N, C-alpha and C positions, 0 to 999 in steps of 0.2 A: 501116252495113249489115253484118249478121252473115254468117258463112260460109254458113249455111243459106239465107238470102235470096239471096245471090249465086248459089249453085248452082241454086236453084229458078228464078231469073230466066233463067239461061243454058241449063239442061238440062231443066227441068221436074222433076216429082216422082221420076222414075226415070232412072238413067243406065245406058246400055248398057256392055258391057265395053270397047268401043272408046272411048267417051266417058270412062270412068274411066281407061283407060290414057293418054289424052291429058292428063287432069287431073294424073295422077301422073307424067307424063313418062316413060312406059315403053312398050315395044312391046306391042301386043295379045297376041301369042304369048308374050312374056316374062311378062306379067301372068297369063295363063291358066296357065302352068306354075307360077308362084309360088303361085297360089291352090290348085293341086292338091296341094301339099306339106303337110306337117304342122308347118310352122314357126309361130312366134308371129304373124308377119305374116298368114299364111293364116287362122289361127283368128280373128283380129280382123276381117279384111275379109270372110271368108265369113259372118260374122254379119249383115252388111248385104245379103247376096245374097237375091234373090227370084226364083223361077222363074215365068214366065207362059207356059204351054204348054211349048215346048221352048226358049224364049229365057231368057237370064239377065240380070237387071237388078239394080241396086244402089239402095237408097232414098237419096235426096238428104239426108234428115235424118240418117240413120245415117252417111253419108259425111262430112257436115259435123262430126258429133260426133267421128268418128275423126281427122279432120284437126285439129280444135281441141285434142284431148287430146295430140297428138304435138308 
């Protein structure tokens, strides 16, 4: 089973910031702060970010790709 299949099975096609922080073993506030910086980490992970209204989600396929490449 691929990383993408595992993420889709567990979270669905979109992960919330809280779900992503759980997956990366970070606090939600710490992840939010890290994503607001101009670091290499922020640039990579912000590419997976999608806004739906006022909410922020991360595409499971993009998250899986980022996890697999690291």
